[in-house]
N, C-alpha and C positions, 0 to 999 in steps of 0.2 A: 410196247404191248399192242397186238393186233388181234383180229378175230380168229385167225388160225391158231395163235398161241392160246387164246382164251378157250377154244374148243378142244384143246389137247387133254387127253384123259388125266385126271388127277390135278389139273390146274387149280380149280377152285379150292381143293383141300389144302393146297400148298400155301394159300394166302395167310399172312400174319394179321394180327389185330391192327397194325399200322396200315397195312394195305387196305383192309376193310374201311378204315376211317377215311382214307383218301378217296376211295370209291364213293362213299356216302356223300362227301363234300362235292365231288364231281357231279353226282346225280342231282343234288339240290341246286347247283348252279345251272345245269341244263334245264331243269324244270322251271327255274325262274326265267331263263332266257326264252323258253318255249311258251310259257303261259303268261308271264308278267307283261311283256311288251304288247302282245295282241289285246289283252284286256284293257290297257290304257288307250291303245290306238282306236278301239272301237267302242269306248265308253259313250253312252248317250249324252247328248248335249241338251242344255236347256233351250226352250223355244226363244226366238228373238222376235221382237216387235219393232218395226221401223216405221215411223211416221214421215210422210213427205207431202209437200205442196209445191205445185209449179211456182217458180219465183214470180212474185207480184200478183198472184191469183187471190181471189176472194172465195173460191170454191174449187176443189180438186176431186174428181170422180173417176177412179180407175175402173176399167171394164174387163180387161183380159190380160193374162200372163202366159208367155210361151215357155217351152222347155228350158231355154237359156236364162230365163228370168227377166226378159224384156217385157215391159208393161205398157199398154196403151189405154187411153181414156180421154177425157176432156177436162178443161178447166174454164172457169169464168174469170175474165180480167176485171180491172177496176172500172171499166166502162160497161160491165155486165154483158160482154160479148163472149161467145163460146168458141173455143179453139181446141184442136186436137193436140195431144202430146204423146211422145214416146219417151219412156224412162228406160235408159240402158241399164244392163246389169250392174254397172259401176256407179249408178245413181245419177248420171248426167241426163239432162233433159234436151229434147228437141221439140219445138212447136211447129205445127203445120196446119194449113187450110187448103182444101182444093181450090183451084182457080175459080173466082166468082163467088166464093162462099161468104156468107155473112153469119153463119152459125154451123159449127162442125161438131159431130158426135161420132167418134170411132166406137166400134162395138167388139171387134175381134182381131187377134193377131195370130199368124201362123208360125211354125218353127223357124222359117227363113226370115221372119220379120215383116212380111207383107201384112197390111192392115186394111180392113174394110169397115165401112160405116156409112153414115149419110150426112148430107149438108143441105142447108137452105140457101137459095140464091136471092138476089135482090127483089125478085118478084114473089118471094115466099113459097117457091116451089121446091119440093124435097126430092133429091136425087141420091143415088148410090155412088160410092167412090171406092177405088182400089189404090192404095198407096204402095208402090213397090219398095223393096228393101233399099233401093238407091234413091228413094225420095220422089220419084216421078209419079204422076197421077193419071189414072184412067177413070173417067166418070161414066155412069151407065144408068139406064132405065129399061126395064122390060117393055116390050112393045105394048102400047095401049095404056101405059102407066101415067097416072097423074100424081102419084106419090110412091116413092121407093124407100124401103126400109130393110137394108141388109142386116143380118144378125150374126152370121158365123162364116168363117173361112177354114178350109181344111188344108193339110200339107201340100196337096196338089194344086191349090189355088182355086178350087171350086167354092162358090159362095151361095148360101141360101138366105132366104128372108121372105118378105111379102111385099106386095104392091097393091095399091088401090086403082081400080079402073074409073072411067068417067061416071059410073053410077055409084062410086065409093064402096063397091064390093071389094073385099080383099082376097087375094089369091096368093098361093105359095109360088116361089120361083127357085130354080136352080140355074146359076150362071156357071157354065163350064169354063175351064181355064182358057179356052180359045175365044171366049166372049159370047158364045151362043147361049140362048135361053130355052129352058123348059119350064112351063107353068103347070101347076097341079092344084087340085082341090079334093077335099074329102066329100063323101056322099052327103047331100042336102046341106052342105056347109054354106054359110053366107059370110064367113070371116075366118081366114086361115092365118095362123101365127107360127111359122117355122122358127125354131130357136137355135138349133145346133146341128152340125154336120160332122160326121167322123171321117177318118182317112179313107174308108171304103166308099164313101158317098151316101151312107145311110143318114136319114134326116129325121129328127123328131121335133115335136112342138104340139100346139093345141089348135083346135078349131071350134067354132061356135055354130050352133044350130039355132033355129027360131026359139025365142024365149031366152036366148043368151046362155044356154047351157053349154059348158065347155068340156071337151073330151080330148084325150091324148091320141096321137097318131105316130106311126113309124112308117116312113117311106123307104123301101129297100132300094139298093142301087139299081135294080132292074125296073124301078118305077112302080112296083106293086105297093099298095097302101093297106096297112093294118091299123084299125082303130082299137083303143083300149081304155079301160078305166079300172083302177083298183077296186076291189069288192067294197060296196057300200058308198062309193063316191057319187056325188052329183055334180062336181066340178073337178076337172083334172088338168094340171098345168105341168107338163114335162118341160125341163129346161136344158138338159145336157145329156149327150150320148158319148160313150167312150169307144175306143177302137174295137172292143169285143162286142159292142152292141148293147151293153148295159145302160139303162136310162134312169136318171133321177129327176125328181121334181116334187111337187106336193099336190095333195087333193083335199077337197072339202067334203066332209060328211056332217051328220047331225051333231057330232061332238066337237067339231072344229077343224083346224088345218093340220095335216100330218104329212111327214115325209114318206116317200116311197122309193124303192129300188126295184126296177123291172129287169129281171135277168134276161140274157139273150134267148132263153127258151120260153119267155113269156110269163114266167111265174113272178109273183109279187112278194116283196118284203116291206111291211109297213114299219116305220120307226118314228119315235119321238125322243127328243133330247130330255133326259131326266129333269123334272122341274119346269118343263115348258108348257105353255098354253097353246102356242102355235109353233110348228116346226116347218121351216121354209128352205129346202135345199136349192142350190143354184148351180152347182158344177160338180162333175165327177172326173177323176183322172184315170189313166190306163190301168192302174192297180185296183181301182174300185173305191178309192178314198173319196169322200164326199164332203163338201163344205156348203155353208149357207148361214142363215141366222135363225134365231128362235126368240120368241117373246115369252117372258115370264109373267107372273100374275100382277106385277107392279103397275103398268107393263113397261119393261125395259127390254131392249133388243141386244142380244149377245151373239158372238160368233161361235161356230162349232166346226169341228173336224170329226167325221165318222170314219174310223179306220175300216179296212176291208173285213176285219173280224167282228165288226159291229160295235166296238167300244167307242166311247165319246171322249173328246177333249174339248173343253170350252175355253174361250179367250175373249178378252175385252180390251178396249182402248180407254184412255182417260176421257171418255165422252159419254154421250147420252144414247147413241143409237149406232149399232154395228151393222154393216151391210157387206159381208164377204161376197165376192162376185165370181172368182175364178181360181182354180187350183191347177198347178202344173204337175208333170210326172214326178218331180222330186218332192211334192207335197207343199211347195210354197204357195201361199194364198195371198191374193190382193183383193182390195175393195175399198170402202170408205167408212168413216165413222163421223158422227156429228156431235160437236160441242157448241152448238148454235151456229156453226158453219161446218162445211164438209171438208175433210182432209183425207188424203190417200194413206194406205198402209200396206206394208208387206210383212206377213207373218210366216216364219219358217222354223223348222225344228230339226 
């Protein structure tokens, strides 16, 4: 039987009851093959929560996760010294310290596995570092710096953060992939705190003016700077910017601390996790999913995931205090939780 035969005049009228029964069975089988397997293959999976600690550590604090699932952060050893770690996607650990470091704190990892952060030397001076994917180190300080605090690295290897000068005034910096520096400040600022840089080189963070009022800023790739505050805010703390230029963080008004999403066009959406007293976002991924923590009335701290459609999922570890820090493009979240000491976690769904 073929399509030409089936289209012949009178064919369908010639079918007997037995023929119709066979065709019905065939249709049911085809429907099962077409619909049954895809439904099982794409069925949603339950979230997984993995706890981890660097071997022998007394405290583990993850800071950043990249698209492959590699995590960086720091741990405190039994001598209460701080070291950097890299947790590979398979769960194996590598420890590291820049040459001369007595205290290492990684802050950010890029898609290739390059890591930036800061370290203290034996003279208690704070410097920036870049750890390449092959494990080699480059240490750096912006010109005139007496303290360097890198915060974020993008896929091209550009790094942002802030530094203090000899007067202990803090300024923003951008370290280009070739190692050159650009410094920047907001109007009448006496303290810049860049927090995040996206693939295009746009930077967000906060700055302080006299009387310690904090405002948000966006520095465009061309160097132009826009300041912003959600309506009603008297303190604004942006923490993360995604490839599209959407920014998340939190702000403080008369009623407490609230999360915000600043769209690329500059419009604001305020949000609070249901049942929260304070909502404190920390990271946004390319799809617009946001993670952070919130405090309830007890007060206890819990993790949350805000989906791009605005719906919330909350999660907890068997501890007292949740601190989600970073979300990758797949929606995997890392951070720490406290049960009288700090442990790392990886939450995925």
